[in-house]
C-alpha positions in Angstrom: -40.8 11.3 39.9 -38.5 11.3 37.0 -36.3 14.5 37.0 -36.3 15.8 33.5 -34.2 19.0 32.8 -32.6 20.6 30.1 -29.4 22.7 30.5 -26.7 24.6 28.2 -23.5 23.3 27.9 -20.2 24.0 25.5 -17.5 22.3 24.1 -14.7 22.9 21.5 -17.1 21.6 18.9 -20.1 24.0 20.0 -23.0 24.7 22.1 -25.3 21.8 23.4 -28.7 21.8 25.1 -28.5 18.6 27.2 -31.5 16.5 28.6 -30.9 15.2 31.8 -33.0 12.1 33.6 -32.3 11.1 37.1 -28.7 12.8 37.2 -27.5 11.2 33.7 -27.3 13.1 30.4 -29.5 11.0 28.1 -29.0 13.5 24.9 -27.4 16.5 23.8 -28.7 18.5 20.9 -27.4 21.5 19.1 -28.4 25.0 20.1 -31.1 26.8 18.2 -29.0 29.6 17.2 -26.2 27.5 15.4 -26.9 27.1 11.7 -24.9 23.8 11.6 -24.6 22.5 14.8 -22.1 19.5 15.2 -23.4 15.8 15.6 -20.0 15.4 18.1 -22.2 16.5 21.1 -23.9 13.2 20.8 -20.8 11.5 22.2 -21.0 13.1 25.5 -23.6 10.9 27.3 -22.2 7.5 26.2 -18.6 8.6 27.1 -19.4 10.2 30.6 -21.4 7.4 31.5 -19.6 4.7 29.8 -17.7 1.7 31.4 -14.4 3.1 30.5 -15.0 6.3 33.0 -12.4 6.6 35.6 -14.6 6.7 38.8 -11.9 6.4 41.6 -8.3 7.3 41.9 -6.0 4.4 41.1 -2.3 3.3 41.4 -0.4 1.2 39.2 0.3 -1.8 41.3 4.1 -2.3 40.7 4.6 1.3 41.5 2.4 1.1 44.6 4.6 -1.7 45.7 7.6 0.0 45.1 8.8 -2.5 42.4 7.9 0.1 39.2 9.7 -2.0 36.8 8.2 -5.4 37.7 5.5 -4.8 34.9 5.6 -2.2 32.1 3.6 0.8 32.2 0.6 0.0 30.0 0.7 -3.5 30.8 0.0 -3.4 34.7 -3.0 -3.8 36.9 -4.3 -1.0 39.2 -5.3 -0.6 42.6 -8.1 1.8 43.7 -7.3 4.0 46.5 -9.0 6.7 48.4 -8.5 10.4 47.5 -6.5 10.9 50.8 -4.0 8.3 50.0 -3.6 9.1 46.3 -3.1 12.9 47.2 -0.6 11.9 50.2 1.4 9.5 47.5 1.6 12.6 45.0 2.6 15.1 47.8 5.4 12.6 49.0 6.7 11.9 45.4 6.8 15.8 44.4 8.7 16.4 47.6 11.1 13.3 46.7 11.7 14.5 43.1 12.3 18.2 44.0 14.7 17.3 46.8 16.8 15.1 44.6 16.6 16.5 41.2 14.9 20.0 41.7 12.0 21.2 39.8 14.0 20.4 36.5 13.1 16.9 37.2 9.3 17.6 36.7 7.8 17.7 33.2 4.4 18.7 32.9 3.2 17.3 29.6 -0.1 19.1 29.9 -0.9 19.5 26.2 -4.1 18.8 24.5 -7.5 20.6 23.9 -8.8 19.8 27.5 -12.0 21.6 28.5 -13.8 24.6 26.9 -14.4 26.3 30.1 -12.4 29.6 31.1 -11.9 28.6 34.8 -11.8 24.7 34.7 -9.0 24.5 32.0 -6.7 21.4 32.8 -3.5 23.0 31.2 -4.0 26.2 33.1 -4.9 24.6 36.6 -1.8 22.4 36.4 0.5 24.9 35.5 -0.6 27.4 38.0 -0.4 24.7 40.8 3.1 23.7 39.5 4.3 27.4 39.3 3.4 27.7 43.0 5.7 24.5 43.8 8.8 25.9 42.1 8.2 25.4 38.5 8.4 22.6 35.8 9.6 21.9 32.5 7.3 22.9 29.9 6.6 22.0 26.1 6.6 24.8 23.4 4.5 24.9 20.2 1.8 22.5 19.1 1.2 19.6 17.1 -1.5 21.3 14.9 0.7 24.1 13.0 4.1 23.9 14.6 6.1 24.4 11.5 4.1 27.6 11.0 4.5 28.9 14.5 8.3 28.3 14.2 8.8 29.4 10.4 6.7 32.3 10.0 8.4 35.0 12.4 11.4 34.7 10.0 9.3 35.2 6.8 6.6 37.6 7.6 5.9 37.7 11.2 4.2 35.9 14.2 1.9 33.2 12.9 -0.8 33.5 15.6 -1.2 37.2 15.0 -1.5 36.7 11.3 -3.7 33.8 11.4 -6.2 36.1 13.4 -5.9 38.5 10.6 -6.9 36.0 7.8 -9.1 37.8 5.1 -12.7 37.0 5.7 -14.7 34.6 3.6 -17.2 37.1 2.9 -14.5 39.2 1.2 -13.5 36.1 -0.8 -17.0 35.6 -2.0 -17.2 39.3 -3.1 -13.5 39.9 -4.7 -11.9 36.4 -5.4 -12.1 34.6 -8.8 -9.9 31.5 -7.8 -9.2 29.8 -4.5 -6.3 27.1 -4.8 -6.7 24.9 -1.9 -3.3 23.1 -1.1 -4.1 20.2 1.3 -8.0 21.0 0.6 -10.0 22.6 3.2 -12.1 19.5 4.9 -15.6 20.6 6.4 -15.1 18.2 9.2 -12.2 20.2 10.6 -14.3 23.3 10.9 -16.7 21.7 13.3 -14.2 22.7 16.2 -12.3 25.6 17.5 -10.1 26.4 20.5 -12.3 27.3 23.6 -15.5 26.7 21.6 -17.4 28.0 18.6 -21.1 29.2 19.1 -22.0 29.3 15.4 -20.7 27.1 12.6 -20.3 29.6 9.6 -18.1 27.9 7.4 -20.7 25.9 5.1 -22.5 28.9 4.7 -19.6 31.0 4.0 -18.6 28.5 1.2 -22.2 28.3 -0.1 -21.7 32.1 -0.7 -18.6 31.7 -2.6 -20.2 28.9 -4.7 -23.1 31.2 -5.4 -20.9 34.1 -6.1 -19.3 31.9 -8.9 -15.8 31.9 -7.1 -13.9 28.8 -8.4 -11.9 26.3 -6.4 -9.1 23.9 -7.0 -8.6 21.2 -4.4 -5.1 19.8 -4.5 -5.3 17.1 -2.2 -5.3 13.0 -2.1 -8.5 13.2 -0.8 -11.6 14.5 -3.1 -13.8 15.2 0.2 -11.3 17.5 1.5 -13.2 20.1 -0.7 -16.8 20.5 0.4 -19.5 19.1 -2.3 -21.0 22.8 -2.8 -17.9 24.0 -4.0 -17.8 21.8 -7.2 -14.2 22.1 -7.0 -11.6 20.7 -9.4 -9.6 18.0 -8.1 -5.9 17.5 -8.6 -5.0 14.6 -6.1 -1.1 14.9 -6.2 1.0 12.5 -4.3 1.3 13.4 -0.6 4.1 15.4 0.4 4.8 17.1 -3.3 2.8 20.4 -2.8 6.1 22.3 -2.5 7.2 20.9 -5.8 3.8 21.6 -7.4 4.3 25.3 -6.3 7.7 25.5 -7.7 6.4 24.1 -11.1 3.8 26.9 -11.1 6.4 29.7 -9.9 8.8 28.5 -12.9 5.8 29.1 -15.2 5.3 32.4 -14.1 8.8 33.3 -14.4 9.3 31.6 -18.0 6.1 33.3 -19.2 7.1 36.7 -17.9 4.0 36.6 -15.6 5.7 37.7 -12.4 4.8 41.1 -10.7 8.2 42.4 -10.6 7.0 45.9 -9.1 5.4 44.1 -5.7 8.4 41.8 -5.5 10.8 44.9 -5.6 8.5 46.9 -3.1 7.3 44.2 -0.6 9.8 41.4 -0.4 13.5 40.8 -0.2 15.7 37.8 -1.5 13.7 36.7 -4.7 16.6 36.8 -7.0 18.3 34.0 -5.0 15.1 32.0 -5.0 14.7 32.7 -8.9 18.2 31.2 -9.3 17.2 28.0 -7.5 13.9 27.6 -9.3 15.6 28.2 -12.7 18.3 25.8 -11.9 21.2 28.6 -12.0 22.2 27.4 -8.4 21.9 23.5 -8.5 21.4 22.8 -12.3 18.0 21.4 -11.9 15.2 23.8 -13.2 12.0 23.3 -11.3 9.9 23.5 -14.3 6.5 21.9 -15.0 8.1 18.6 -16.4 10.1 18.3 -13.2 7.1 19.1 -11.0 5.0 16.7 -12.7 7.6 13.8 -11.9 7.3 14.8 -8.4 3.7 15.2 -8.2 1.7 13.1 -10.5 0.0 16.0 -12.0 0.5 16.7 -15.7 2.9 19.2 -16.9 0.0 20.9 -19.1 -2.0 21.1 -16.1 0.5 22.8 -14.2 0.9 25.3 -16.7 -2.8 25.8 -17.2 -3.4 26.5 -13.4 -0.3 29.1 -13.4 -1.9 31.0 -16.2 -5.2 30.8 -14.3 -3.7 32.2 -11.0 -2.6 35.5 -12.6 -5.8 36.1 -14.9 -8.0 37.2 -12.0 -7.9 37.7 -8.1 -6.4 34.6 -6.7 -6.4 33.6 -2.9 -3.7 30.4 -2.2 -4.8 28.5 0.7 -2.6 26.2 2.6 -4.0 23.6 5.0 -2.5 22.7 8.2 -2.0 19.3 7.4 0.5 20.3 4.6 2.9 21.5 7.0 2.5 18.2 9.2 5.0 16.7 6.7 8.6 16.1 6.1 10.2 19.3 5.6 6.6 21.1 6.3 8.4 24.3 6.5 8.8 24.4 2.8 5.4 24.4 1.3 4.4 27.5 3.5 7.4 29.3 2.5 6.9 28.6 -1.0 3.3 29.5 -0.9 4.0 32.8 0.2 6.8 33.2 -2.5 4.3 32.0 -5.2 1.6 34.7 -4.0 4.3 37.3 -3.8 5.0 36.6 -7.5 1.5 36.9 -8.3 1.5 40.3 -6.4 -1.9 40.3 -4.8 -0.8 40.1 -1.1 -2.8 42.7 0.7 -5.5 42.9 -2.0 -9.1 42.0 -1.0 -9.6 38.3 -1.9 -6.1 38.0 -3.0 -2.7 36.6 -1.4 -2.4 33.6 0.7 -3.6 32.2 4.2 -1.9 29.4 6.0 -4.5 27.6 8.1 -7.8 28.2 6.5 -10.1 25.3 7.9 -7.8 24.2 10.7 -10.8 25.3 12.8 -14.5 26.8 12.7 -13.4 30.5 12.9 -10.2 31.4 10.8 -11.4 33.5 8.2 -15.0 33.7 9.5 -15.1 35.4 13.0 -12.7 36.9 15.6 -13.3 37.8 19.4 -13.8 41.5 20.0 -11.6 41.6 23.2 -9.7 39.2 25.2 -11.7 37.2 27.9 -10.7 36.8 31.4 -8.5 34.0 32.6 -7.0 32.4 35.7 -3.3 33.7 35.9 -0.9 30.8 35.8 1.7 32.9 37.4 5.6 32.8 36.7 7.2 29.6 36.0 10.7 29.6 37.9 12.0 26.9 35.7 13.2 28.3 32.2 13.9 24.8 30.4 11.5 23.4 27.8 11.4 20.9 25.1 9.7 21.4 21.6 6.3 20.0 21.9 6.9 16.8 19.6 10.2 15.6 21.3 8.6 14.0 24.4 10.0 10.6 23.2 13.5 12.1 22.7 13.4 13.6 26.1 12.6 10.5 28.0 14.8 8.2 25.8 17.9 10.4 25.6 18.2 12.9 28.8 21.2 14.9 28.7 21.1 14.4 25.0 21.7 17.4 22.6 19.4 18.7 19.8 19.2 21.5 17.4 16.3 24.0 17.6 16.3 27.4 15.9 20.0 27.5 15.0 20.8 26.8 18.6 22.1 23.5 20.3 20.1 22.6 23.4 20.2 19.9 26.0 17.3 17.4 27.0 16.3 17.7 30.7 16.0 14.7 32.7 12.4 14.2 33.3 11.8 12.0 36.6 8.2 13.0 37.2 5.4 13.5 34.4 2.3 14.9 34.8 -0.2 15.0 32.3 -3.7 16.5 32.5 -6.0 17.8 29.6 -4.2 15.8 26.8 -3.6 12.3 25.5 0.0 11.9 24.0 -0.9 8.3 23.0 -3.3 10.1 20.3 -1.3 12.8 19.2 2.2 11.5 19.2 3.9 9.6 16.4 5.5 6.2 16.5 3.5 4.9 19.5 5.5 1.7 20.1 8.7 4.0 20.6 6.5 6.2 22.9 5.5 3.1 24.9 9.4 2.5 25.5 9.7 6.1 26.2 7.1 6.1 29.2 9.0 3.3 30.9 11.8 5.9 31.7 10.5 8.2 34.2 10.4 7.3 38.0 6.5 8.6 38.2 4.0 9.4 35.9 0.6 11.1 36.9 -2.6 11.5 34.7 -5.8 13.3 35.3 -8.5 11.6 33.2 -11.9 11.3 32.3 -11.4 7.7 30.8 -9.2 4.8 30.6 -7.4 5.8 27.6 -4.1 4.4 26.7 -2.2 7.4 28.6 -4.3 6.8 31.7 -3.0 3.1 31.3 0.4 4.2 31.0 0.4 6.1 34.5 1.6 5.4 37.9 -1.3 7.5 39.5 -4.6 8.2 37.9 -6.7 10.9 39.3 -10.6 11.0 38.2 -11.7 14.3 37.3 -14.8 16.0 36.2 -16.1 16.5 32.8 -17.4 20.1 31.5 -20.9 19.0 32.4 -20.1 18.3 36.0 -19.0 21.6 37.1 -20.2 25.3 36.4 -18.1 27.5 34.1 -18.5 29.7 31.1 -17.3 29.1 27.6 -15.7 31.7 25.3 -13.4 30.6 22.3 -10.0 32.1 21.5 -11.3 33.2 18.2 -15.1 33.5 18.6 -17.6 36.1 19.4 -19.9 34.5 21.7 -20.0 33.9 25.5 -21.7 30.7 26.6 -23.3 29.9 30.1 -22.1 26.4 31.4 -24.1 25.7 34.6 -23.3 22.3 36.1 -25.6 19.7 34.2 -25.2 16.6 36.4 -23.3 15.8 39.7 -19.6 14.2 39.3 -19.8 10.8 38.4 -18.1 8.3 40.9 -15.3 10.2 43.2 -14.4 12.6 40.4 -13.4 15.8 41.6 -12.7 19.3 40.2 -9.0 19.7 39.4 -8.8 23.2 41.2 -9.9 21.4 44.4 -7.2 18.6 43.8 -4.6 21.0 43.8 -6.0 23.2 46.6 -5.6 20.1 48.7 -2.3 19.2 47.4 -1.1 22.6 48.0 -2.5 22.3 51.6 -0.3 19.1 52.0 2.7 20.8 50.7 2.2 23.9 52.9 1.1 26.8 50.6 -2.8 26.2 49.9 -3.0 30.2 50.0 -0.4 30.7 47.6 -2.4 28.5 45.0 -6.1 29.7 45.8 -5.4 33.3 47.0 -7.9 32.5 49.5 -10.6 31.9 46.7 -13.2 29.2 46.3 -14.0 27.8 42.8 -17.0 30.1 42.6 -15.0 33.2 43.6 -12.2 32.6 40.8 -15.1 32.1 38.2 -16.8 35.5 39.4 -13.2 37.1 39.1 -12.7 35.9 35.8 -16.4 37.1 34.7 -15.8 40.5 36.2 -12.5 40.8 34.3 -14.4 39.8 31.2 -17.3 42.4 31.9 -14.8 45.2 32.6 -13.0 44.4 29.1 -16.4 44.4 27.5 -17.3 47.9 29.2 -14.3 49.4 27.7 -15.7 48.1 24.3 -18.9 49.6 24.7 -20.6 46.4 25.6 -22.8 45.8 28.6 -22.6 42.2 30.2 -24.8 41.2 33.1 -23.6 39.7 36.3 -22.3 36.1 36.6 -25.7 34.7 38.3 -28.1 36.3 35.6 -25.6 35.0 32.7 -25.3 31.7 34.0 -29.4 31.4 34.1 -29.7 32.9 30.5 -28.5 32.0 27.0 -25.5 32.5 24.8 -24.5 36.3 24.3 -23.3 37.1 20.8 -20.9 39.9 20.5 -20.1 42.3 17.5 -17.7 41.0 14.9 -14.8 43.3 15.3 -13.5 43.3 11.7 -16.3 41.9 9.2 -14.3 43.2 6.0 -10.7 42.2 7.2 -8.0 41.6 4.3 -4.7 40.0 5.4 -1.7 42.5 5.4 -3.8 45.4 3.7 -2.2 47.8 6.0 1.3 46.6 4.9 0.4 47.0 1.2 -1.0 50.6 1.8 2.2 51.6 3.6 5.2 49.2 3.9 7.1 51.6 5.8 4.6 52.7 8.5 3.4 48.9 8.8 6.6 47.2 8.1 6.7 43.6 9.1 8.4 42.3 12.0 11.1 40.7 10.1 15.0 41.7 10.1 14.3 43.5 6.6 10.7 44.5 7.5 9.6 42.8 4.3 8.5 39.5 3.3 11.6 37.5 3.2 11.8 35.2 0.2 15.4 34.4 1.3 16.2 34.5 5.1 19.6 35.6 5.9 19.0 34.4 9.4 17.9 30.8 8.3 20.8 30.8 6.0 23.2 31.6 8.8 22.0 28.6 10.7 23.5 26.3 8.0 21.0 23.6 8.4 21.1 20.5 5.9 17.1 20.5 6.2 16.1 23.9 5.9 18.0 26.4 3.5 17.8 30.0 3.3 15.0 30.0 1.0 12.2 27.3 -0.1 13.8 24.1 -1.2 12.5 20.7 -2.4 13.2 17.6 -0.3 11.6 14.3 -1.1 9.9 12.6 1.9 12.2 10.5 4.0 10.1 7.4 3.9 9.8 7.3 0.1 13.6 7.9 -0.3 14.4 5.2 2.2 12.3 2.3 0.9 14.5 1.4 -2.0 12.6 -1.7 -2.6 9.0 -0.4 -2.3 8.0 -2.6 0.4 5.5 -0.1 1.9 4.3 1.5 -1.4 0.9 3.1 -0.2 1.0 6.7 1.4 -1.0 7.0 4.3 -2.5 10.3 5.6 -4.1 10.5 8.8 -6.7 13.4 9.3 -9.2 14.6 11.9 -12.4 12.6 11.6 -16.0 14.0 11.4 -16.9 12.0 14.4 -15.1 13.4 17.4 -12.5 16.0 18.2 -9.2 14.1 17.9 -9.6 11.3 20.4 -11.8 12.9 22.7 -14.9 10.8 23.8 -14.1 7.9 21.1 -16.2 5.6 23.2 -19.4 8.0 22.5 -22.1 6.9 20.2 -21.6 9.0 17.3 -18.0 7.7 17.1 -18.7 4.1 17.7 -21.5 4.5 14.9 -18.8 5.0 12.0 -16.5 2.2 13.0 -16.4 -0.9 11.0 -16.7 -3.9 13.3 -15.4 -1.8 16.2 -12.5 -0.4 14.3 -11.5 2.7 12.8 -12.3 3.0 9.0 -9.4 3.3 6.6 -10.3 4.6 3.2 -8.8 2.7 0.1 -9.0 3.2 -3.6 -10.9 0.3 -5.6 -7.7 -0.7 -7.4 -5.7 -1.0 -4.4 -8.3 -3.0 -2.6 -8.9 -5.3 -5.6 -4.8 -5.9 -6.1 -5.2 -7.1 -2.4 -8.4 -9.1 -2.4 -9.8 -6.6 0.2 -13.8 -6.0 0.3 -15.9 -3.2 1.8 -15.9 -4.1 5.3 -13.0 -6.2 5.4 -10.8 -6.1 8.5 -7.3 -5.1 7.3 -4.0 -5.0 8.8 -1.8 -1.9 7.9 2.2 -2.2 8.7 5.6 -1.0 8.2 8.8 -1.3 10.0 7.6 0.8 12.9 4.4 -1.2 13.7 0.9 -2.5 12.6 -2.7 -2.0 13.3 -6.1 -3.3 12.4 -8.9 -1.3 10.7 -11.8 -1.7 8.7 -11.9 -1.2 5.0 -14.0 1.4 3.3 -13.5 1.3 -0.4 -14.0 4.5 -2.3 -12.7 6.5 -5.2 -12.5 9.7 -3.1 -8.9 8.8 -2.3 -6.3 8.5 -4.9 -4.7 5.4 -5.9 -1.7 4.6 -3.9 -2.7 6.3 -0.8 -4.8 5.3 2.2 -6.5 7.5 4.7 -6.9 6.6 8.4 -8.7 8.9 10.8 -6.9 9.8 13.7 -8.1 9.4 17.3 -9.1 5.6 17.8 -7.9 5.0 21.2 -4.7 3.1 21.3 -5.6 -0.4 22.1 -2.3 -2.5 21.6 -1.8 -6.3 21.7 1.3 -7.0 23.4 1.1 -10.8 22.6 1.0 -10.1 18.8 3.9 -8.8 16.5 4.9 -5.3 16.9 2.3 -5.1 19.8 -0.2 -4.8 16.9 -3.0 -2.1 17.7 -6.4 -3.7 17.5 -8.4 -0.4 17.2 -7.0 1.4 14.1 -4.6 4.2 15.5 -2.4 5.5 12.6 0.3 6.6 14.9 1.7 3.0 15.4 2.8 3.5 11.7 4.0 7.3 11.7 7.5 8.1 12.2 8.8 10.2 15.0 11.2 12.2 13.1 10.4 16.1 12.8 9.7 18.4 10.1 13.3 19.8 10.2 15.8 20.9 12.9 14.7 24.4 12.4 11.4 23.9 14.2 11.3 20.2 15.2 7.8 20.2 14.3 5.5 16.6 13.8 5.7 15.2 10.4 2.8 12.7 10.7 1.6 12.9 7.1 4.8 11.2 5.6 4.5 7.7 6.5 4.5 4.8 3.7 2.7 1.5 4.7 1.3 -1.6 3.4 -1.9 -3.4 3.7 -3.4 -6.8 3.6 -6.7 -8.3 4.2 -6.5 -9.9 7.9 -7.1 -13.3 8.1 -6.5 -14.7 11.5 -8.9 -14.6 14.3 -9.9 -11.1 15.0 -9.3 -9.7 18.4 -11.7 -7.8 20.4 -11.3 -4.0 21.1 -10.6 -3.7 24.8 -9.8 -0.2 25.3 -13.3 0.9 25.8 -13.4 -1.0 28.8 -11.5 -0.5 32.1 -8.2 -2.1 32.8 -7.9 -4.8 35.3 -7.9 -4.1 39.0 -6.6 -5.8 42.1 -7.2 -5.2 45.8 -4.1 -3.9 47.7 -2.5 -6.7 49.7 
């Protein structure tokens, strides 16, 4: 008899209802309570049951034979082994590394979105385990909005706190006249949210804004970065020139006496020094509309007209997270704050600025009413860390020095790297360089669902369960819902829960109870749920016991601040609610940053042209390449799922090309093209469209890296943009990634088109 069941599941892109037939997921549909459920759920069945699934523990052959350099990581074959053998190998190597190098020789690069579940969370599990084993070198920050994390405390205060306080879109619909979108605000990004999202509200809230007559200006090289419903005015400036445009707008406000001097005097410090730079007193170069036009491609008349519009009514300035993932990405954020301060509407309903609208589904839409329970990671005895985007430097330059927040630091010497819940060969830049860097450690361990490029660069690969193969509950970091996540299907192959893996490893290392505290997975889950229930009770909310919850449906909780206005308290009383900056005010000039004396980040917002553009004097690489989140998946997760595959062109990731750029190169819609620069090259499928501005191409992120080591520059077969992006950071202040500052050339590919291989498993051999 056919077993036919439906069960709830949850992910970073929403709640799904899974249909199971004979222990396999055949489909996942959106939850009836979600007004705009994500199609990304349809990737899950094909990926979990696909041929790329890691089914048994595997060890790289050369490493197993104690000849680790005989064949490069990423090119070697694997040998499948038993769980006992795999765990014994790991236990022995952990002892070896700790004995020779200390725990400073262990780097836990567990960075990524991993599972939406509160207990079975890859990073938390690995970090707790390693903390009980003496610690590890960690990373600090993230790839998504690291420049904001690093800069904002100097200027206005902690970014994570402020983004949680973002003005609600419901307020914008009521009170705002104009929203200026620097970097747009792509709906595709709002499908996802850290830890999960039960209801996708963004489209509905934007519709409310449009119905209320709010006007939008989309300042982006991609027209579709603003939803069609907004009917936004499109101003496609050159990538990386947002700061220059903001300065041209600010100069116009100064020249035409449109600056709110009273606001600047009361709520900010340092404007006069910034003013001197904008008008050219400090460097002899006025940043007027004509100057800004030369940098951006937007006409000087349009710049002046936009500046006047911004002070004629209530204006919200929005800066997308992608804008700060550029060379000198700190500058557009700082300048946006300065521009908003000059207009004088910060703290008023519907006015001011926000950095990060659209980075996920919830910013400006909803927040959690209290903190959910979690499994404590414990204390890391190792204090050393690296900025998250400096993994290649750490591996290639151990004991080398670098600058970070005005201090000179030293890279650790990582001998063992353990990665769980993430994919550096997706999110890191300059993948050929990362491939070289990954040859340096003595041991690399990776926990994975599928044979991604990261798994193929490991020495030991551990097959782990997916969210659908274990019991948990979902609760997003910024969501207001609790989602039951009962086990939907049995683990595939020999996949195991990471908690059980670490418990068995801890037993081999002599301290199982230190890691488990004597609890099973179910007992930990119940403990986390009871903590959540207790916090709910303090908030006047009654929650059921764990089993009743798991047998039930999504629980929606109250919105804690439906009429939230960013910095309203500060505007109301700047003394009582002083900002956590040295002056207690918004710092348009930072004495702290100025004292660092950095060449790439001064004491006030400044203009620096993109590095690739200034370095390529001969214009050998004339096209600016942007790489953003696709609508078909979350970054690289489940790239081998049906929805992701359905939007590829001849199996390759699509690249958006303007018709003129395509015609000049003899490229037709659907052609296989080669993108290249001095760092690398990749194949992609051409999608010709006037949605992208001439002189710019857009290649979605997340195609699993599939290098052809026999081709020039180990050409990627699949369309991963990070073979082309540079591995320089935004600045020495925050050392943030700058992926959106790459220049490339593009041509029609005329050779024999190679097959994409990364969605199949690597070659295996039996142990001799």
